[in-house]
VMD Tcl script that builds the backbone (N, CA, C; Angstrom):
set m [mol new atoms 417]
animate dup $m
set s [atomselect $m all]
$s set {name element resname resid chain x y z} {
  {N N MET 1 A 46.663 -11.997 33.971}
  {CA C MET 1 A 47.681 -11.127 34.479}
  {C C MET 1 A 46.987 -10.082 35.340}
  {N N PRO 2 A 47.436 -10.028 36.637}
  {CA C PRO 2 A 46.792 -8.936 37.516}
  {C C PRO 2 A 47.037 -7.570 36.929}
  {N N CYS 3 A 46.123 -6.688 37.264}
  {CA C CYS 3 A 46.125 -5.302 36.655}
  {C C CYS 3 A 47.446 -4.563 36.901}
  {N N ASP 4 A 48.071 -4.706 38.061}
  {CA C ASP 4 A 49.334 -4.079 38.352}
  {C C ASP 4 A 50.453 -4.587 37.364}
  {N N LYS 5 A 50.376 -5.885 37.046}
  {CA C LYS 5 A 51.411 -6.509 36.131}
  {C C LYS 5 A 51.134 -6.031 34.698}
  {N N ILE 6 A 49.826 -5.798 34.370}
  {CA C ILE 6 A 49.538 -5.260 33.045}
  {C C ILE 6 A 50.143 -3.869 32.854}
  {N N VAL 7 A 50.116 -3.046 33.896}
  {CA C VAL 7 A 50.736 -1.769 33.847}
  {C C VAL 7 A 52.302 -1.928 33.785}
  {N N GLU 8 A 52.821 -2.785 34.648}
  {CA C GLU 8 A 54.275 -3.023 34.657}
  {C C GLU 8 A 54.823 -3.478 33.334}
  {N N HIS 9 A 54.056 -4.324 32.627}
  {CA C HIS 9 A 54.473 -4.950 31.346}
  {C C HIS 9 A 53.835 -4.316 30.121}
  {N N ALA 10 A 53.330 -3.114 30.271}
  {CA C ALA 10 A 52.581 -2.452 29.178}
  {C C ALA 10 A 53.425 -2.396 27.873}
  {N N GLY 11 A 54.637 -2.026 27.970}
  {CA C GLY 11 A 55.507 -1.891 26.787}
  {C C GLY 11 A 55.664 -3.246 26.108}
  {N N MET 12 A 55.875 -4.270 26.791}
  {CA C MET 12 A 55.981 -5.609 26.186}
  {C C MET 12 A 54.645 -6.063 25.560}
  {N N LEU 13 A 53.586 -5.776 26.249}
  {CA C LEU 13 A 52.265 -6.237 25.728}
  {C C LEU 13 A 52.024 -5.440 24.416}
  {N N ARG 14 A 52.322 -4.157 24.368}
  {CA C ARG 14 A 52.102 -3.396 23.140}
  {C C ARG 14 A 52.997 -3.902 21.963}
  {N N ARG 15 A 54.112 -4.472 22.278}
  {CA C ARG 15 A 55.056 -4.915 21.180}
  {C C ARG 15 A 54.746 -6.348 20.683}
  {N N LEU 16 A 53.926 -7.081 21.400}
  {CA C LEU 16 A 53.684 -8.411 20.968}
  {C C LEU 16 A 53.169 -8.456 19.539}
  {N N PRO 17 A 53.637 -9.397 18.716}
  {CA C PRO 17 A 53.257 -9.439 17.324}
  {C C PRO 17 A 51.928 -10.199 17.069}
  {N N THR 18 A 51.041 -10.202 18.050}
  {CA C THR 18 A 49.765 -10.917 17.933}
  {C C THR 18 A 48.712 -10.178 18.643}
  {N N GLN 19 A 47.456 -10.619 18.540}
  {CA C GLN 19 A 46.380 -10.037 19.353}
  {C C GLN 19 A 46.523 -10.462 20.797}
  {N N VAL 20 A 46.153 -9.615 21.728}
  {CA C VAL 20 A 46.218 -9.873 23.100}
  {C C VAL 20 A 44.757 -9.906 23.608}
  {N N VAL 21 A 44.438 -10.928 24.430}
  {CA C VAL 21 A 43.145 -11.006 25.027}
  {C C VAL 21 A 43.225 -10.807 26.505}
  {N N PHE 22 A 42.694 -9.791 27.050}
  {CA C PHE 22 A 42.606 -9.537 28.504}
  {C C PHE 22 A 41.392 -10.256 28.989}
  {N N ASP 23 A 41.530 -11.122 30.000}
  {CA C ASP 23 A 40.372 -11.806 30.467}
  {C C ASP 23 A 39.834 -11.155 31.750}
  {N N HIS 24 A 38.667 -11.541 32.167}
  {CA C HIS 24 A 38.057 -11.132 33.408}
  {C C HIS 24 A 38.145 -9.605 33.622}
  {N N LEU 25 A 37.643 -8.826 32.663}
  {CA C LEU 25 A 37.582 -7.401 32.694}
  {C C LEU 25 A 38.921 -6.766 33.014}
  {N N GLY 26 A 39.973 -7.483 32.538}
  {CA C GLY 26 A 41.362 -6.982 32.679}
  {C C GLY 26 A 41.848 -7.099 34.150}
  {N N HIS 27 A 41.166 -7.956 34.915}
  {CA C HIS 27 A 41.524 -8.169 36.313}
  {C C HIS 27 A 41.668 -6.873 37.077}
  {N N THR 28 A 40.820 -5.921 36.709}
  {CA C THR 28 A 40.796 -4.665 37.371}
  {C C THR 28 A 40.408 -4.802 38.829}
  {N N THR 29 A 41.157 -4.161 39.697}
  {CA C THR 29 A 40.648 -4.127 41.098}
  {C C THR 29 A 39.394 -3.337 41.135}
  {N N ILE 30 A 38.328 -3.916 41.534}
  {CA C ILE 30 A 37.023 -3.230 41.461}
  {C C ILE 30 A 36.962 -1.966 42.284}
  {N N GLU 31 A 37.746 -1.916 43.416}
  {CA C GLU 31 A 37.776 -0.720 44.255}
  {C C GLU 31 A 38.212 0.477 43.394}
  {N N GLU 32 A 39.240 0.275 42.543}
  {CA C GLU 32 A 39.777 1.348 41.733}
  {C C GLU 32 A 39.057 1.433 40.390}
  {N N GLY 33 A 38.663 0.247 39.904}
  {CA C GLY 33 A 37.881 0.209 38.655}
  {C C GLY 33 A 38.547 0.968 37.488}
  {N N VAL 34 A 37.774 1.833 36.845}
  {CA C VAL 34 A 38.214 2.532 35.667}
  {C C VAL 34 A 39.344 3.571 36.001}
  {N N ARG 35 A 39.495 3.855 37.265}
  {CA C ARG 35 A 40.603 4.773 37.648}
  {C C ARG 35 A 41.977 4.105 37.685}
  {N N HIS 36 A 41.986 2.772 37.674}
  {CA C HIS 36 A 43.278 2.110 37.763}
  {C C HIS 36 A 44.016 2.274 36.423}
  {N N PRO 37 A 45.322 2.513 36.478}
  {CA C PRO 37 A 46.049 2.828 35.246}
  {C C PRO 37 A 45.987 1.685 34.202}
  {N N SER 38 A 45.730 0.437 34.616}
  {CA C SER 38 A 45.586 -0.611 33.673}
  {C C SER 38 A 44.382 -0.472 32.738}
  {N N HIS 39 A 43.316 0.186 33.218}
  {CA C HIS 39 A 42.120 0.405 32.430}
  {C C HIS 39 A 42.440 1.241 31.215}
  {N N ALA 40 A 43.185 2.376 31.412}
  {CA C ALA 40 A 43.542 3.236 30.268}
  {C C ALA 40 A 44.495 2.501 29.288}
  {N N MET 41 A 45.351 1.690 29.868}
  {CA C MET 41 A 46.291 0.944 29.021}
  {C C MET 41 A 45.510 -0.043 28.133}
  {N N ILE 42 A 44.579 -0.780 28.730}
  {CA C ILE 42 A 43.738 -1.740 27.998}
  {C C ILE 42 A 42.923 -0.966 26.934}
  {N N LEU 43 A 42.343 0.082 27.283}
  {CA C LEU 43 A 41.516 0.867 26.336}
  {C C LEU 43 A 42.353 1.287 25.181}
  {N N GLY 44 A 43.576 1.716 25.427}
  {CA C GLY 44 A 44.505 2.127 24.326}
  {C C GLY 44 A 44.810 0.956 23.389}
  {N N MET 45 A 44.964 -0.229 23.915}
  {CA C MET 45 A 45.215 -1.375 23.105}
  {C C MET 45 A 43.970 -1.776 22.325}
  {N N LEU 46 A 42.808 -1.651 22.934}
  {CA C LEU 46 A 41.572 -1.958 22.285}
  {C C LEU 46 A 41.398 -0.981 21.122}
  {N N ASP 47 A 41.612 0.265 21.345}
  {CA C ASP 47 A 41.482 1.339 20.327}
  {C C ASP 47 A 42.445 1.061 19.149}
  {N N SER 48 A 43.639 0.542 19.402}
  {CA C SER 48 A 44.557 0.306 18.362}
  {C C SER 48 A 44.238 -0.941 17.498}
  {N N GLY 49 A 43.222 -1.719 17.977}
  {CA C GLY 49 A 42.866 -2.985 17.289}
  {C C GLY 49 A 43.788 -4.109 17.591}
  {N N ARG 50 A 44.656 -3.988 18.599}
  {CA C ARG 50 A 45.591 -4.987 18.988}
  {C C ARG 50 A 45.170 -5.898 20.087}
  {N N ALA 51 A 43.994 -5.606 20.671}
  {CA C ALA 51 A 43.568 -6.390 21.868}
  {C C ALA 51 A 42.067 -6.555 21.904}
  {N N TRP 52 A 41.667 -7.508 22.669}
  {CA C TRP 52 A 40.317 -7.829 22.972}
  {C C TRP 52 A 40.171 -7.961 24.515}
  {N N VAL 53 A 38.977 -7.813 25.034}
  {CA C VAL 53 A 38.726 -8.011 26.455}
  {C C VAL 53 A 37.530 -8.846 26.658}
  {N N LYS 54 A 37.712 -9.874 27.565}
  {CA C LYS 54 A 36.585 -10.735 27.943}
  {C C LYS 54 A 35.797 -10.025 29.024}
  {N N VAL 55 A 34.563 -9.752 28.776}
  {CA C VAL 55 A 33.633 -9.315 29.818}
  {C C VAL 55 A 33.177 -10.471 30.585}
  {N N SER 56 A 33.923 -10.885 31.598}
  {CA C SER 56 A 33.637 -12.070 32.348}
  {C C SER 56 A 34.205 -11.922 33.736}
  {N N GLY 57 A 33.965 -12.934 34.571}
  {CA C GLY 57 A 34.568 -12.962 35.852}
  {C C GLY 57 A 34.043 -11.921 36.874}
  {N N ALA 58 A 32.767 -11.534 36.758}
  {CA C ALA 58 A 32.253 -10.470 37.611}
  {C C ALA 58 A 32.458 -10.746 39.107}
  {N N TYR 59 A 32.542 -12.052 39.437}
  {CA C TYR 59 A 32.688 -12.469 40.853}
  {C C TYR 59 A 34.097 -12.316 41.375}
  {N N MET 60 A 35.023 -12.024 40.490}
  {CA C MET 60 A 36.463 -11.924 40.860}
  {C C MET 60 A 36.769 -10.475 41.269}
  {N N ASN 61 A 37.649 -10.353 42.229}
  {CA C ASN 61 A 38.186 -9.037 42.677}
  {C C ASN 61 A 37.014 -8.060 43.072}
  {N N THR 62 A 36.002 -8.534 43.723}
  {CA C THR 62 A 34.969 -7.691 44.111}
  {C C THR 62 A 34.451 -8.013 45.510}
  {N N HIS 63 A 34.030 -6.979 46.239}
  {CA C HIS 63 A 33.460 -7.155 47.552}
  {C C HIS 63 A 31.914 -7.062 47.486}
  {N N VAL 64 A 31.408 -6.614 46.424}
  {CA C VAL 64 A 29.954 -6.551 46.174}
  {C C VAL 64 A 29.544 -7.662 45.336}
  {N N GLY 65 A 29.001 -8.709 45.916}
  {CA C GLY 65 A 28.648 -9.857 45.130}
  {C C GLY 65 A 27.306 -9.870 44.483}
  {N N PRO 66 A 26.714 -11.035 44.324}
  {CA C PRO 66 A 25.430 -11.122 43.695}
  {C C PRO 66 A 24.319 -10.407 44.406}
  {N N PRO 67 A 23.320 -9.979 43.779}
  {CA C PRO 67 A 23.086 -10.179 42.361}
  {C C PRO 67 A 23.665 -9.157 41.444}
  {N N THR 68 A 24.124 -8.025 41.960}
  {CA C THR 68 A 24.514 -6.930 41.083}
  {C C THR 68 A 25.984 -6.899 40.662}
  {N N TYR 69 A 26.852 -7.411 41.538}
  {CA C TYR 69 A 28.310 -7.291 41.228}
  {C C TYR 69 A 28.628 -5.841 40.797}
  {N N ALA 70 A 28.257 -4.862 41.596}
  {CA C ALA 70 A 28.219 -3.471 41.198}
  {C C ALA 70 A 29.514 -2.983 40.702}
  {N N GLY 71 A 30.626 -3.270 41.366}
  {CA C GLY 71 A 31.948 -2.793 40.863}
  {C C GLY 71 A 32.276 -3.400 39.522}
  {N N ALA 72 A 32.057 -4.643 39.353}
  {CA C ALA 72 A 32.316 -5.319 38.072}
  {C C ALA 72 A 31.388 -4.734 36.985}
  {N N THR 73 A 30.207 -4.471 37.304}
  {CA C THR 73 A 29.271 -3.930 36.381}
  {C C THR 73 A 29.742 -2.543 35.822}
  {N N ARG 74 A 30.272 -1.727 36.707}
  {CA C ARG 74 A 30.808 -0.369 36.274}
  {C C ARG 74 A 31.961 -0.570 35.293}
  {N N VAL 75 A 32.832 -1.477 35.581}
  {CA C VAL 75 A 34.017 -1.704 34.692}
  {C C VAL 75 A 33.535 -2.271 33.386}
  {N N ALA 76 A 32.655 -3.297 33.449}
  {CA C ALA 76 A 32.147 -3.952 32.224}
  {C C ALA 76 A 31.403 -2.955 31.335}
  {N N GLN 77 A 30.613 -2.118 31.954}
  {CA C GLN 77 A 29.857 -1.098 31.108}
  {C C GLN 77 A 30.805 -0.142 30.497}
  {N N ALA 78 A 31.850 0.223 31.152}
  {CA C ALA 78 A 32.823 1.185 30.625}
  {C C ALA 78 A 33.548 0.560 29.431}
  {N N LEU 79 A 33.938 -0.718 29.528}
  {CA C LEU 79 A 34.658 -1.422 28.451}
  {C C LEU 79 A 33.696 -1.587 27.243}
  {N N VAL 80 A 32.427 -2.015 27.502}
  {CA C VAL 80 A 31.502 -2.216 26.408}
  {C C VAL 80 A 31.189 -0.905 25.729}
  {N N SER 81 A 31.062 0.117 26.492}
  {CA C SER 81 A 30.768 1.469 25.888}
  {C C SER 81 A 31.928 1.979 25.090}
  {N N ALA 82 A 33.142 1.729 25.567}
  {CA C ALA 82 A 34.332 2.240 24.852}
  {C C ALA 82 A 34.655 1.451 23.628}
  {N N ALA 83 A 34.527 0.126 23.646}
  {CA C ALA 83 A 35.006 -0.753 22.554}
  {C C ALA 83 A 34.136 -1.884 22.338}
  {N N PRO 84 A 32.898 -1.717 21.972}
  {CA C PRO 84 A 31.983 -2.915 21.799}
  {C C PRO 84 A 32.411 -3.851 20.765}
  {N N GLU 85 A 33.221 -3.392 19.769}
  {CA C GLU 85 A 33.689 -4.289 18.751}
  {C C GLU 85 A 34.907 -5.142 19.177}
  {N N ARG 86 A 35.393 -4.884 20.385}
  {CA C ARG 86 A 36.569 -5.629 20.834}
  {C C ARG 86 A 36.274 -6.461 22.129}
  {N N CYS 87 A 35.011 -6.604 22.443}
  {CA C CYS 87 A 34.563 -7.332 23.623}
  {C C CYS 87 A 33.970 -8.710 23.276}
  {N N VAL 88 A 34.317 -9.673 24.055}
  {CA C VAL 88 A 33.691 -11.022 23.993}
  {C C VAL 88 A 33.278 -11.433 25.350}
  {N N TRP 89 A 32.212 -12.212 25.438}
  {CA C TRP 89 A 31.731 -12.671 26.737}
  {C C TRP 89 A 32.403 -13.977 27.081}
  {N N GLY 90 A 32.536 -14.305 28.345}
  {CA C GLY 90 A 33.039 -15.570 28.772}
  {C C GLY 90 A 32.343 -15.985 30.061}
  {N N SER 91 A 32.132 -17.277 30.229}
  {CA C SER 91 A 31.502 -17.761 31.426}
  {C C SER 91 A 32.419 -18.046 32.604}
  {N N ASP 92 A 33.691 -18.353 32.266}
  {CA C ASP 92 A 34.719 -18.779 33.218}
  {C C ASP 92 A 34.305 -20.161 33.853}
  {N N TRP 93 A 33.407 -20.798 33.253}
  {CA C TRP 93 A 32.943 -22.144 33.796}
  {C C TRP 93 A 34.107 -23.112 33.527}
  {N N PRO 94 A 34.449 -23.977 34.390}
  {CA C PRO 94 A 33.779 -24.388 35.646}
  {C C PRO 94 A 34.199 -23.651 36.909}
  {N N HIS 95 A 34.722 -22.506 36.789}
  {CA C HIS 95 A 35.094 -21.671 37.918}
  {C C HIS 95 A 36.116 -22.354 38.834}
  {N N PRO 96 A 37.318 -22.517 38.351}
  {CA C PRO 96 A 38.302 -23.267 39.078}
  {C C PRO 96 A 38.844 -22.630 40.342}
  {N N SER 97 A 38.706 -21.305 40.416}
  {CA C SER 97 A 39.367 -20.548 41.527}
  {C C SER 97 A 38.547 -20.409 42.818}
  {N N PRO 98 A 37.321 -20.008 42.678}
  {CA C PRO 98 A 36.626 -19.674 43.987}
  {C C PRO 98 A 36.165 -20.919 44.741}
  {N N LYS 99 A 36.127 -20.759 46.055}
  {CA C LYS 99 A 35.649 -21.877 46.919}
  {C C LYS 99 A 34.190 -22.099 46.728}
  {N N THR 100 A 33.423 -21.031 46.567}
  {CA C THR 100 A 32.021 -21.076 46.315}
  {C C THR 100 A 31.773 -20.682 44.880}
  {N N HIS 101 A 31.168 -21.508 44.112}
  {CA C HIS 101 A 30.950 -21.156 42.721}
  {C C HIS 101 A 29.750 -20.257 42.504}
  {N N PRO 102 A 29.924 -19.274 41.641}
  {CA C PRO 102 A 28.814 -18.351 41.362}
  {C C PRO 102 A 27.690 -19.024 40.571}
  {N N ASP 103 A 26.564 -18.372 40.526}
  {CA C ASP 103 A 25.421 -18.854 39.766}
  {C C ASP 103 A 25.612 -18.418 38.274}
  {N N ASP 104 A 25.800 -19.408 37.437}
  {CA C ASP 104 A 26.101 -19.184 35.972}
  {C C ASP 104 A 24.996 -18.404 35.322}
  {N N ALA 105 A 23.756 -18.682 35.584}
  {CA C ALA 105 A 22.623 -17.978 35.029}
  {C C ALA 105 A 22.616 -16.513 35.387}
  {N N LEU 106 A 22.957 -16.284 36.617}
  {CA C LEU 106 A 23.017 -14.865 37.104}
  {C C LEU 106 A 24.161 -14.149 36.367}
  {N N LEU 107 A 25.273 -14.807 36.261}
  {CA C LEU 107 A 26.397 -14.139 35.541}
  {C C LEU 107 A 26.070 -13.864 34.081}
  {N N PHE 108 A 25.316 -14.760 33.429}
  {CA C PHE 108 A 24.960 -14.510 32.024}
  {C C PHE 108 A 23.925 -13.385 31.988}
  {N N ASP 109 A 23.030 -13.352 32.965}
  {CA C ASP 109 A 22.041 -12.253 32.971}
  {C C ASP 109 A 22.643 -10.938 33.095}
  {N N LEU 110 A 23.827 -10.789 33.712}
  {CA C LEU 110 A 24.472 -9.522 33.906}
  {C C LEU 110 A 24.816 -8.889 32.565}
  {N N LEU 111 A 25.040 -9.725 31.536}
  {CA C LEU 111 A 25.310 -9.192 30.229}
  {C C LEU 111 A 24.235 -8.239 29.719}
  {N N SER 112 A 23.021 -8.440 30.183}
  {CA C SER 112 A 21.894 -7.511 29.791}
  {C C SER 112 A 22.063 -6.155 30.431}
  {N N GLU 113 A 22.727 -6.076 31.568}
  {CA C GLU 113 A 23.031 -4.782 32.171}
  {C C GLU 113 A 24.313 -4.162 31.501}
  {N N TRP 114 A 25.250 -5.011 31.203}
  {CA C TRP 114 A 26.457 -4.464 30.654}
  {C C TRP 114 A 26.296 -3.988 29.205}
  {N N ALA 115 A 25.406 -4.708 28.471}
  {CA C ALA 115 A 25.096 -4.411 27.067}
  {C C ALA 115 A 23.585 -4.393 26.881}
  {N N PRO 116 A 22.891 -3.344 27.252}
  {CA C PRO 116 A 21.423 -3.431 27.218}
  {C C PRO 116 A 20.799 -3.572 25.877}
  {N N ASP 117 A 21.456 -3.312 24.807}
  {CA C ASP 117 A 20.916 -3.425 23.467}
  {C C ASP 117 A 21.149 -4.827 22.936}
  {N N ALA 118 A 20.019 -5.438 22.405}
  {CA C ALA 118 A 20.093 -6.835 21.898}
  {C C ALA 118 A 21.113 -6.953 20.793}
  {N N ALA 119 A 21.211 -6.060 19.874}
  {CA C ALA 119 A 22.163 -6.119 18.794}
  {C C ALA 119 A 23.638 -6.094 19.311}
  {N N LEU 120 A 23.825 -5.280 20.333}
  {CA C LEU 120 A 25.172 -5.239 20.944}
  {C C LEU 120 A 25.502 -6.542 21.620}
  {N N ARG 121 A 24.555 -7.117 22.355}
  {CA C ARG 121 A 24.745 -8.440 23.004}
  {C C ARG 121 A 25.096 -9.504 21.943}
  {N N SER 122 A 24.424 -9.433 20.781}
  {CA C SER 122 A 24.678 -10.389 19.723}
  {C C SER 122 A 26.054 -10.216 19.196}
  {N N ARG 123 A 26.487 -9.005 19.096}
  {CA C ARG 123 A 27.864 -8.707 18.668}
  {C C ARG 123 A 28.854 -9.330 19.571}
  {N N ILE 124 A 28.627 -9.184 20.862}
  {CA C ILE 124 A 29.594 -9.630 21.873}
  {C C ILE 124 A 29.558 -11.194 21.962}
  {N N LEU 125 A 28.394 -11.777 21.822}
  {CA C LEU 125 A 28.253 -13.209 21.899}
  {C C LEU 125 A 28.520 -13.997 20.619}
  {N N VAL 126 A 28.296 -13.357 19.484}
  {CA C VAL 126 A 28.341 -14.125 18.212}
  {C C VAL 126 A 29.422 -13.537 17.296}
  {N N HIS 127 A 29.164 -12.277 16.836}
  {CA C HIS 127 A 30.095 -11.729 15.770}
  {C C HIS 127 A 31.531 -11.581 16.311}
  {N N ASN 128 A 31.721 -10.959 17.470}
  {CA C ASN 128 A 33.100 -10.727 17.901}
  {C C ASN 128 A 33.899 -12.016 18.064}
  {N N PRO 129 A 33.300 -13.040 18.715}
  {CA C PRO 129 A 34.049 -14.330 18.796}
  {C C PRO 129 A 34.365 -14.932 17.411}
  {N N GLN 130 A 33.434 -14.759 16.497}
  {CA C GLN 130 A 33.715 -15.260 15.120}
  {C C GLN 130 A 34.990 -14.590 14.544}
  {N N VAL 131 A 35.108 -13.303 14.792}
  {CA C VAL 131 A 36.229 -12.549 14.287}
  {C C VAL 131 A 37.464 -12.910 15.048}
  {N N LEU 132 A 37.423 -12.930 16.345}
  {CA C LEU 132 A 38.591 -13.184 17.189}
  {C C LEU 132 A 39.107 -14.574 16.995}
  {N N TYR 133 A 38.288 -15.600 16.998}
  {CA C TYR 133 A 38.726 -16.948 16.892}
  {C C TYR 133 A 38.731 -17.589 15.516}
  {N N GLY 134 A 38.205 -16.804 14.527}
  {CA C GLY 134 A 38.241 -17.305 13.169}
  {C C GLY 134 A 37.165 -18.330 12.910}
  {N N PHE 135 A 36.064 -18.308 13.679}
  {CA C PHE 135 A 34.926 -19.231 13.403}
  {C C PHE 135 A 34.279 -18.895 12.136}
  {N N PRO 136 A 33.827 -19.890 11.390}
  {CA C PRO 136 A 33.075 -19.622 10.161}
  {C C PRO 136 A 31.748 -18.968 10.476}
  {N N GLU 137 A 31.324 -18.068 9.632}
  {CA C GLU 137 A 30.007 -17.448 9.810}
  {C C GLU 137 A 28.981 -18.429 9.376}
  {N N GLU 138 A 27.826 -18.378 10.122}
  {CA C GLU 138 A 26.765 -19.219 9.749}
  {C C GLU 138 A 26.130 -18.728 8.465}
  {N N GLY 139 A 25.616 -19.645 7.664}
  {CA C GLY 139 A 25.091 -19.178 6.428}
  {C C GLY 139 A 24.170 -20.126 5.907}
}
mol reanalyze $m
mol bondsrecalc $m
mol representation Tube
mol addrep $m
């Protein structure tokens, strides 16, 4: 859902009787980034324990591309900092939308910038998806 629609439908999203997963960094317009009203709305739902956000799709909605995806990096770092327990990573592979497909290894490497701590990356890659999707824990 585009970020403007997230704001438009905020009341409905908050009333849903299930967890909500916002994909692709909440589709935030990178120019506005964390200043867009959808960012505050998403953070509120993350704080309430009613939502998750996929830190993925750095190549979407940005004019600054590889290797830094600077605008997406600012949004991702803000989300990871605010709610690391509600973030999951996603590859968006096989990238059905863009005409030119991004480098998947580069996109994965961005996670080291978004979550510099190894334990935090493990949480985003392993523990959080186990909780969100109900995967059994390894043992």
